[in-house]
C-alpha positions in Angstrom: 48.8 -4.5 245.4 48.2 -6.1 248.8 44.4 -6.3 248.9 41.7 -7.5 246.5 38.2 -7.2 247.9 35.1 -8.4 246.1 32.9 -8.7 249.2 29.2 -8.2 248.3 29.9 -8.1 244.6 27.7 -10.5 242.6 30.5 -12.4 240.9 31.1 -16.2 241.0 34.4 -16.6 239.2 37.9 -15.0 239.3 39.7 -15.8 236.0 43.1 -17.5 236.0 44.6 -14.5 234.2 43.7 -12.3 237.1 45.2 -14.6 239.7 48.4 -15.0 237.8 49.1 -11.3 237.2 52.7 -10.7 238.3 51.8 -7.6 240.3 49.7 -9.8 242.6 52.6 -11.8 243.9 52.6 -9.6 247.1 48.8 -9.9 247.6 47.9 -10.6 251.2 44.1 -10.4 251.3 41.7 -11.8 248.8 38.0 -11.8 249.7 35.1 -12.5 247.4 31.5 -13.6 248.2 27.9 -12.4 248.0 25.3 -12.9 250.7 21.5 -12.6 250.3 19.9 -12.0 253.7 16.4 -11.9 252.2 16.4 -15.7 251.9 16.4 -18.1 254.9 19.9 -19.1 255.9 21.3 -22.2 254.2 24.8 -23.7 253.5 24.9 -21.8 250.1 23.3 -18.5 251.0 26.7 -17.0 251.1 27.9 -17.5 247.5 31.6 -18.2 247.0 33.7 -17.7 243.9 35.6 -20.2 241.7 39.4 -20.1 241.2 40.3 -23.0 238.9 44.1 -22.6 238.9 46.9 -20.3 239.7 46.3 -19.9 243.4 49.8 -21.2 244.2 51.2 -18.0 242.6 49.9 -15.9 245.6 52.8 -16.9 247.9 52.3 -13.9 250.3 48.5 -14.4 250.7 47.4 -14.3 254.4 43.6 -14.2 254.1 41.6 -16.0 251.5 37.8 -16.3 251.5 35.3 -17.4 250.3 36.3 -19.9 247.5 34.8 -23.0 246.0 36.8 -26.3 246.5 38.2 -28.2 243.5 41.1 -30.6 243.1 43.6 -28.1 241.6 42.7 -25.5 244.2 43.2 -27.8 247.2 46.7 -28.8 245.9 47.6 -25.2 245.2 46.6 -24.1 248.7 49.5 -26.2 250.0 51.9 -23.6 248.7 50.4 -20.8 250.7 52.5 -21.1 253.8 51.7 -17.6 255.1 47.9 -18.2 255.1 46.3 -17.1 258.4 42.6 -17.2 257.4 40.9 -19.6 254.9 37.3 -20.1 254.0 36.5 -22.9 251.5 33.1 -24.1 250.4 31.4 -26.8 248.4 33.9 -29.5 249.6 33.0 -32.9 248.3 33.4 -35.8 250.7 36.0 -37.5 248.5 38.2 -34.3 248.6 38.4 -34.3 252.4 41.6 -36.4 252.5 43.4 -34.1 250.1 42.4 -31.1 252.1 43.6 -32.7 255.4 47.0 -33.2 253.7 47.1 -29.5 252.6 46.1 -28.2 256.1 49.1 -30.0 257.7 51.3 -27.6 255.8 49.6 -24.4 257.1 51.4 -23.8 260.3 50.4 -20.1 260.5 46.6 -20.7 260.0 44.5 -19.0 262.7 41.0 -19.2 261.2 39.5 -22.0 259.1 36.0 -22.4 257.7 35.1 -25.6 255.7 31.6 -26.0 254.1 30.3 -29.1 252.3 28.4 -29.0 249.0 25.0 -29.3 250.8 23.5 -29.8 254.2 23.4 -33.5 253.5 27.1 -33.9 252.4 29.5 -35.4 254.9 32.8 -33.7 255.7 35.6 -36.3 255.6 38.2 -34.8 258.0 39.2 -37.9 260.1 42.7 -38.2 258.6 44.1 -35.0 259.9 46.2 -36.2 262.8 46.4 -32.8 264.4 45.0 -29.4 263.7 47.1 -26.3 262.7 48.9 -25.5 266.0 47.9 -21.8 266.1 44.2 -22.3 265.1 41.9 -20.0 267.0 38.7 -20.1 265.0 37.1 -23.1 263.4 33.8 -23.4 261.5 32.6 -26.7 260.1 29.5 -26.7 257.9 28.3 -30.1 256.9 27.5 -33.6 258.2 29.9 -35.3 260.6 29.7 -39.0 261.4 31.5 -38.3 264.7 34.0 -35.9 266.1 37.5 -36.3 264.6 40.2 -37.3 267.0 42.0 -34.0 266.5 39.0 -31.9 267.9 40.1 -32.4 271.6 43.6 -31.2 270.6 42.3 -27.7 269.8 44.0 -26.2 272.8 44.3 -22.7 271.2 40.7 -22.6 269.9 38.7 -19.5 271.0 35.8 -19.6 268.5 34.0 -22.8 267.3 31.0 -23.1 265.0 29.3 -26.4 264.1 26.5 -26.2 261.5 24.6 -29.0 259.9 26.9 -31.6 261.6 23.9 -33.5 263.1 26.0 -35.4 265.5 24.3 -38.3 267.4 26.6 -38.1 270.4 26.4 -35.1 272.8 29.1 -32.7 271.4 29.5 -31.0 274.9 31.3 -34.1 276.2 34.2 -33.1 274.0 33.9 -29.4 273.7 33.5 -28.6 277.4 37.1 -29.6 278.0 38.6 -27.1 275.5 40.6 -24.8 277.8 40.4 -21.5 275.9 37.0 -21.7 274.1 35.1 -18.4 274.5 32.5 -18.6 271.7 30.5 -21.7 270.7 27.7 -21.9 268.1 25.7 -25.0 267.2 23.2 -24.8 264.4 21.6 -28.1 263.5 24.7 -29.6 265.1 23.2 -32.3 267.3 20.3 -34.7 266.9 20.1 -36.1 270.4 17.4 -35.6 272.9 19.5 -34.5 275.9 22.6 -32.4 276.4 24.6 -32.1 279.6 27.2 -29.5 280.7 29.2 -30.8 283.6 30.7 -28.9 286.5 34.0 -27.4 285.6 33.2 -27.5 281.9 33.6 -24.5 279.5 35.8 -22.6 281.9 36.2 -19.5 279.6 33.1 -19.6 277.5 31.3 -16.2 277.2 28.9 -16.9 274.4 26.8 -20.0 273.6 24.4 -20.2 270.7 22.1 -23.2 270.2 19.9 -23.2 267.1 17.8 -25.7 265.2 18.4 -28.6 267.7 15.1 -30.2 266.7 15.4 -33.3 268.8 16.6 -31.6 272.0 14.0 -31.8 274.9 16.3 -31.3 277.9 19.4 -29.2 278.6 21.2 -29.7 281.9 23.7 -27.3 283.3 25.6 -28.5 286.4 26.7 -26.0 289.1 30.3 -24.9 288.3 29.8 -25.2 284.5 30.0 -22.1 282.3 31.2 -19.8 285.1 32.0 -16.9 282.8 29.0 -17.2 280.4 27.6 -13.7 279.5 25.2 -14.4 276.6 23.1 -17.4 275.8 21.0 -17.9 272.6 18.5 -20.7 272.1 16.3 -21.0 269.1 14.1 -23.2 266.9 14.2 -26.1 269.4 10.5 -27.1 269.3 10.8 -29.9 271.8 12.5 -27.8 274.5 9.5 -26.9 276.7 11.4 -25.3 279.5 14.6 -23.3 280.1 17.8 -25.3 280.8 17.9 -27.0 284.1 20.5 -25.3 286.3 20.4 -22.0 284.4 20.0 -20.2 287.8 23.6 -21.2 288.5 24.9 -18.9 285.8 25.6 -15.7 287.8 27.6 -14.0 285.0 24.8 -14.3 282.5 23.8 -10.8 281.2 21.7 -11.5 278.1 19.5 -14.4 277.1 17.9 -14.6 273.6 15.3 -17.0 272.3 14.4 -17.5 268.6 11.1 -18.9 267.3 10.3 -20.8 270.5 6.8 -22.3 271.1 4.1 -20.5 273.0 4.3 -23.1 275.9 7.9 -22.1 276.5 7.0 -18.3 276.5 4.2 -18.9 279.0 6.5 -20.7 281.4 8.7 -17.5 281.7 6.0 -14.8 282.0 6.9 -12.4 284.9 4.9 -13.0 288.0 3.0 -16.0 286.7 5.2 -18.3 284.8 6.5 -21.3 286.8 10.0 -20.9 285.5 10.4 -17.2 285.8 12.4 -17.5 289.0 15.1 -19.3 286.9 15.8 -16.2 284.7 14.8 -13.3 286.9 18.5 -12.7 287.7 19.3 -12.1 284.0 19.3 -8.4 283.1 18.0 -8.9 279.6 15.8 -11.6 278.3 14.2 -11.3 274.8 12.4 -13.3 272.2 12.8 -13.0 268.4 10.5 -14.2 265.6 11.3 -14.4 261.9 9.7 -11.9 259.6 11.4 -12.7 256.2 14.5 -14.6 255.4 17.0 -13.9 258.1 15.2 -10.7 259.3 13.7 -10.9 262.8 11.7 -8.8 265.2 12.4 -8.8 268.9 10.3 -8.5 272.0 11.5 -8.1 275.6 10.2 -10.6 278.1 6.9 -9.3 279.5 6.1 -7.2 276.4 2.3 -7.2 275.7 2.8 -8.2 272.1 5.0 -11.2 272.9 2.2 -13.7 273.7 0.3 -12.6 270.7 3.3 -13.1 268.4 4.1 -16.5 269.9 0.7 -17.8 268.8 1.6 -17.4 265.1 
């Protein structure tokens, strides 16, 4: 057997006896989680499974997600030298050092997701001197006191998600220098009032998503920044009253999405009468999305007669 897939199954535990079955020694893919999209997204809305021991038996494993962290598991992961994708959740702050030690052994890792126990728990990842050399996708879900020194060393990174990190320093100062970054997502990732993308920054970025940046009131885009950006998503930023300054410089932008933005923002972009419409008129598709239930949304194109009515709610 090479694949064991429990995706979408409402289970929360894989018994040790299953993990240690001799026939699973060649297992390459183990996936188990359950996601409820009828509730609003949170750090635990995608439920992981527990594996208390025996993970070190799966020497051929290449993909493992989504599993809950515990001391024995973190140590056992160090034996999985073929691992290419790992998603681990409910990591306690005090376990961060042990996880950093384990990750140093994973020279083949391409994709890594680490989630804390809650939105308030800090991820302690400072002691990892350098990231896995082939890492292309990284998702950190939990509080960060600051960026670790290894973040600027992510020369191979293509996709980066920051969720609940609530950084006080502008993350773009570091992230805009990553040479191969193509996809960046910040959800509750920054608590500052202003963010600045400098000329020459984000040379390969094609998608940028900014959600739940509740303190952000100004976003500045210098000419020469984001030259290849095709899609921009901004949502639930209640203090952001106007579109980013310099957005008219983004000649490659094809699609702009806004989520749960205030009425004042919508009015400023109304075709023919909004003072900021000229900034986005070169973008082929501009739409607004509002929450219905949980993570289910309804969208409206800019200029749709129902949009202003919906933005009043």
